C-alpha positions as CSV (number, residue, x, y, z in Angstrom):
1,M,-9.2,-5.1,19.6
2,K,-10.5,-6.1,15.6
3,V,-10.4,-4.6,12.5
4,D,-12.9,-3.7,9.9
5,L,-12.2,-3.1,6.6
6,G,-15.0,-0.7,4.3
7,A,-14.6,0.4,0.3
8,F,-16.5,3.2,-1.0
9,D,-16.7,5.0,-3.8
10,L,-15.4,7.8,-4.9
11,W,-17.2,10.8,-5.8
12,E,-17.6,12.0,-9.2
13,M,-18.4,15.5,-9.5
14,V,-20.1,15.6,-13.1
15,G,-20.7,19.6,-14.6
16,V,-24.4,20.4,-14.7
17,G,-25.4,23.4,-17.2
18,G,-21.8,23.7,-19.1
19,H,-20.0,24.8,-16.0
20,P,-16.8,22.3,-15.7
21,P,-16.7,19.9,-12.7
22,K,-15.9,20.3,-9.6
23,Q,-12.3,18.5,-8.3
24,R,-13.4,14.8,-7.1
25,Q,-12.6,14.7,-3.4
26,N,-12.3,11.3,-1.6
27,P,-15.5,10.9,0.8
28,T,-13.6,9.6,3.7
29,I,-11.5,12.7,3.8
30,A,-14.2,14.6,3.6
31,Q,-15.9,12.1,6.4
32,M,-13.0,13.0,8.3
33,K,-13.0,16.4,8.3
34,Q,-16.4,16.6,9.4
35,H,-15.6,13.8,12.3
36,S,-12.3,15.7,13.0
37,E,-15.0,19.0,13.9
38,E,-16.3,16.8,16.1
39,G,-13.4,15.6,17.9
40,A,-11.3,13.2,16.3
41,M,-7.6,14.0,16.1
42,R,-5.5,13.5,13.1
43,S,-2.0,12.3,13.5
44,E,1.0,14.7,13.0
45,G,3.3,11.9,12.2
46,E,0.7,10.2,9.9
47,P,-1.8,12.2,7.5
48,T,-4.0,9.5,6.9
49,L,-4.2,8.1,10.2
50,Y,-7.5,9.4,12.8
51,T,-8.1,8.7,16.6
52,K,-11.2,10.1,18.9
53,T,-11.2,9.5,22.2
54,I,-15.0,7.9,22.7
55,V,-15.2,7.1,26.6
56,D,-12.9,6.1,30.1
57,D,-10.4,6.8,27.7
58,E,-10.6,4.2,24.9
59,E,-10.4,5.4,21.3
60,L,-11.5,4.7,18.0
61,I,-8.6,4.6,15.5
62,V,-9.2,5.5,11.6
63,S,-7.0,4.7,9.2
64,I,-7.5,6.0,5.1
65,Y,-5.9,4.3,2.3
66,V,-7.4,6.1,-1.3
67,D,-11.2,5.4,-0.7
68,D,-10.9,2.3,1.7
69,I,-10.6,2.7,5.3
70,L,-9.6,0.6,8.0
71,V,-11.6,1.0,11.8
72,T,-10.6,-0.3,15.1
73,G,-10.9,0.3,18.6
74,L,-12.3,-1.0,21.9
75,A,-15.8,0.8,21.9
76,N,-17.9,-1.7,20.1
77,N,-20.8,1.2,19.9
78,S,-18.8,4.2,18.7
79,M,-17.4,1.5,16.0
80,V,-21.1,0.8,15.1
81,E,-22.2,4.4,15.1
82,F,-19.1,5.4,12.7
83,K,-19.7,2.5,10.2
84,E,-23.3,3.5,10.1
85,N,-22.4,7.2,9.6
86,M,-21.0,6.3,6.6
87,M,-23.2,3.9,4.9
88,R,-26.1,6.9,5.8
89,E,-22.7,9.4,3.7
90,F,-22.3,7.1,0.8
91,E,-23.8,4.6,-1.2
92,K,-22.4,1.0,-2.0
93,T,-20.5,0.6,1.0
94,N,-19.1,-2.6,1.8
95,L,-18.1,-3.2,5.5
96,R,-16.3,-6.3,6.8
97,L,-14.3,-7.4,9.4
98,M,-10.6,-7.3,7.5
99,T,-9.3,-10.7,5.5
100,Y,-8.1,-8.9,2.8
101,F,-5.9,-5.8,2.0
102,L,-3.9,-4.7,-0.6
103,G,-2.4,-8.6,-1.4
104,L,-2.2,-9.2,2.4
105,E,-3.9,-11.9,4.5
106,F,-5.1,-11.1,8.1
107,I,-6.4,-14.2,10.0
108,Q,-8.2,-12.4,13.2
109,T,-9.2,-14.1,16.5
110,N,-10.1,-13.2,20.1
111,D,-6.2,-13.9,20.8
112,Y,-3.8,-12.6,18.0
113,I,-4.1,-11.1,14.7
114,M,-1.9,-12.6,11.9
115,L,-0.1,-11.1,8.8
116,H,1.0,-13.5,6.0
117,Q,1.0,-13.3,2.4
118,R,0.5,-17.1,2.1
119,K,-1.9,-17.0,-1.5
120,Y,0.6,-14.9,-3.1
121,A,3.5,-17.0,-2.3
122,L,2.1,-19.9,-4.0
123,E,1.0,-18.0,-6.9
124,L,4.4,-16.5,-7.5
125,L,6.1,-20.0,-7.1
126,K,3.4,-21.0,-9.7
127,R,4.2,-17.9,-11.9
128,F,7.5,-18.3,-12.4
129,K,7.4,-22.5,-11.9
130,M,8.8,-22.9,-9.0
131,E,5.9,-24.7,-7.0
132,N,8.0,-28.1,-7.8
133,C,11.4,-26.8,-6.2
134,K,13.5,-27.8,-3.9
135,S,13.5,-25.5,-0.5
136,I,16.5,-24.0,0.9
137,N,16.9,-23.2,4.4
138,N,18.1,-19.5,3.8
139,P,17.3,-16.7,1.2
140,I,20.9,-15.8,0.3
141,A,24.2,-17.6,0.7
142,T,26.4,-15.6,3.6
143,N,29.3,-13.5,2.4
144,L,27.7,-13.2,-1.0
145,K,29.5,-10.7,-3.2
146,L,27.3,-9.9,-6.4
147,S,28.4,-7.5,-9.4
148,S,27.3,-5.8,-12.7
149,S,30.1,-7.1,-14.1
150,D,30.4,-10.8,-13.1
151,N,30.6,-12.1,-16.8
152,E,28.2,-15.2,-16.3
153,G,26.3,-14.1,-19.3
154,L,23.0,-11.5,-19.5
155,A,19.8,-13.3,-18.2
156,D,16.3,-11.9,-19.4
157,P,15.6,-8.7,-17.8
158,S,11.7,-9.2,-18.3
159,L,11.8,-12.0,-16.0
160,F,14.3,-10.9,-13.3
161,R,12.4,-7.6,-12.9
162,S,9.5,-9.5,-12.4
163,V,10.8,-11.9,-9.7
164,I,12.3,-8.9,-8.0
165,R,9.1,-6.7,-8.1
166,S,7.0,-9.8,-7.0
167,S,9.7,-10.6,-4.3
168,L,9.9,-6.9,-2.8
169,Y,5.8,-7.2,-2.8
170,L,6.1,-10.1,-0.7
171,S,8.6,-8.5,1.7
172,S,5.3,-6.2,2.8
173,S,4.7,-9.2,5.2
174,R,8.1,-11.5,5.5
175,P,11.2,-8.7,6.6
176,D,13.2,-12.2,6.2
177,I,13.6,-11.9,2.7
178,M,13.9,-8.1,2.6
179,F,17.8,-7.7,2.5
180,S,18.2,-10.2,-0.3
181,T,15.2,-8.9,-2.6
182,N,17.3,-5.4,-1.6
183,L,20.3,-6.7,-2.6
184,L,19.4,-8.0,-6.0
185,S,17.0,-5.0,-7.1
186,R,20.3,-3.0,-7.5
187,F,20.9,-5.3,-10.9
188,M,17.6,-5.0,-12.5
189,H,18.5,-2.7,-15.4
190,N,21.5,-5.3,-16.4
191,P,20.7,-8.2,-14.9
192,S,23.4,-11.9,-15.3
193,M,22.2,-15.4,-14.9
194,A,24.3,-14.8,-11.9
195,H,22.0,-12.6,-10.3
196,L,19.0,-14.8,-11.6
197,A,19.7,-17.5,-10.0
198,V,20.2,-15.7,-6.3
199,A,16.6,-14.8,-7.0
200,K,15.5,-18.4,-7.4
201,R,17.4,-19.1,-4.6
202,V,14.9,-16.5,-2.8
203,L,11.9,-18.4,-4.3
204,R,13.2,-21.8,-3.3
205,Y,13.3,-20.0,0.5
206,V,10.1,-19.1,0.1
207,K,8.7,-22.6,-1.0
208,G,9.6,-24.0,2.4
209,N,8.4,-21.3,4.4
210,A,5.2,-19.9,2.3
211,N,3.2,-20.1,5.5
212,Y,5.3,-17.9,7.6
213,G,3.8,-14.6,8.6
214,I,3.5,-12.0,11.4
215,K,1.8,-12.8,14.7
216,Y,0.4,-9.9,16.9
217,G,-0.9,-11.2,20.1
218,K,-2.7,-9.8,23.5
219,T,0.1,-8.8,25.6
220,C,0.5,-6.0,28.7
221,S,3.8,-4.8,27.2
222,Y,3.7,-1.5,24.4
223,H,7.3,-0.8,25.1
224,L,9.0,0.2,21.4
225,C,12.3,-1.7,21.1
226,G,14.2,-1.6,18.0
227,Y,17.3,-3.8,16.0
228,S,19.8,-2.1,13.9
229,D,22.5,-3.8,11.7
230,N,24.4,-4.0,8.4
231,D,26.4,-5.0,6.2
232,W,29.5,-3.9,5.2
233,A,31.0,-2.9,1.7
234,R,29.1,-5.6,0.2
235,N,28.7,-4.3,-3.0
236,L,31.6,-4.6,-5.4
237,D,30.7,-2.1,-7.9
238,D,30.8,1.0,-5.4
239,S,32.1,-0.5,-2.0
240,K,28.4,1.4,-0.7
241,S,27.2,-1.0,2.8
242,T,23.7,-1.5,3.1
243,S,21.5,-0.2,6.5
244,G,18.7,-2.3,8.0
245,F,16.5,-2.1,11.3
246,V,13.6,-3.7,12.7
247,F,11.2,-2.6,15.4
248,S,9.1,-4.6,18.0
249,F,6.2,-3.6,20.0
250,G,4.2,-5.6,22.4
251,N,5.1,-9.3,20.8
252,G,5.8,-8.7,17.1
253,V,7.0,-6.3,14.9
254,F,5.7,-4.0,12.2
255,P,8.3,-1.8,10.7
256,W,11.6,-3.0,8.7
257,N,13.6,-2.0,6.1
258,S,16.8,-2.6,4.4
259,K,18.1,0.3,2.1
260,K,21.9,1.1,0.4
261,Q,24.1,3.4,2.4
262,E,24.2,6.8,0.5
263,V,27.8,7.2,1.0
264,V,31.2,5.2,1.4
265,A,31.9,4.1,4.9
266,Q,35.2,4.5,5.4
267,S,35.5,1.8,8.6
268,T,33.0,-0.5,10.4
269,T,32.4,2.2,13.0
270,D,31.5,4.5,10.4
271,V,28.7,2.1,8.3
272,E,27.6,1.4,12.2
273,Y,27.1,5.3,12.7
274,I,25.0,5.7,9.7
275,S,23.0,2.5,10.1
276,V,22.1,3.6,13.6
277,A,21.3,7.3,12.7
278,M,18.7,5.6,10.1
279,A,16.5,3.5,12.6
280,T,17.2,6.3,15.1
281,N,15.0,8.6,12.5
282,H,12.3,5.8,12.1
283,A,12.3,5.6,15.8
284,V,11.4,9.7,16.3
285,W,8.6,9.3,13.9
286,L,7.4,5.9,15.5
287,R,7.1,7.6,19.2
288,K,5.4,9.9,17.2
289,T,2.8,8.2,15.4
290,L,2.2,5.7,18.8
291,L,1.8,8.8,21.2
292,D,-1.1,9.9,18.1
293,L,-2.8,6.5,18.8
294,G,-2.6,6.4,22.9
295,F,0.6,5.0,23.4
296,V,2.6,6.9,25.7
297,Q,6.5,5.7,25.3
298,E,7.9,5.9,28.8
299,G,11.6,7.0,28.5
300,P,13.7,6.5,25.8
301,T,13.3,4.1,23.2
302,D,15.7,0.9,23.6
303,L,17.8,0.3,20.0
304,W,19.8,-2.6,20.2
305,V,23.3,-2.5,17.6
306,D,25.6,-4.5,16.6
307,N,29.1,-2.7,17.7
308,S,31.3,-5.2,17.4
309,S,33.3,-2.1,14.7
310,H,37.2,-2.7,14.3
311,G,37.5,-0.7,11.3
């Protein structure tokens, strides 16, 4: 099942005869409203996602982002019909097999789809003059703790912010740098040379594996499974912890997150509970969205937790 990408120009309503122009409307949304009248269902969990059952329970799946649209499904005839309808409705339509979208690169074959950001990673290294740096095996040192007052001198704030923002964007396809970039983003207002050194360490790590990505292969198993963990009281400024989770579906992972907890956990048991609650809330949303896509989850979702608490 491959994914096609289409780009459509927005309708621009121009006032005629002195009357004010009508509000602009995204043509893809307008077209999907018409398809909804013809049997397309809008996802309750994800408002820009539509599905339409064609024949033999095969579904057409459409996802919208501003004026871009992603179309996929097993029923090729239905995909062709949908794209032809869009091309008749709007001018300057560009429909093609998706290879690049929002800075993400895609490799699509008959056996798998791979998501990566190799081009962006190499551009990132070149932009910050790190293309010839020595690579390293991990993005952050174990048990490293950072503070906003480490007395190691201030770094260039613009440079630091640019590195972190770029690294955060790279984490769209790289869960392995999610934690470290999230941790560093807490010091963007007053970065020190120590913070900048850790940020450059992340780039050194990327240097050694710029080709990394997420591969989604064919599988007969569509069981959602989650993994939750935490980093207890690493923040020296306020003793707050970090929650993290990742979910697998089939033979790949697709949502992951790392986030500073809003309260100070009193023990390792407390911090685990907060992390599990965060992952569980996301699992509820995922199950609802997967149901809209036709992937019914039989039974509860497994959520694996490092529960060796001792606080």
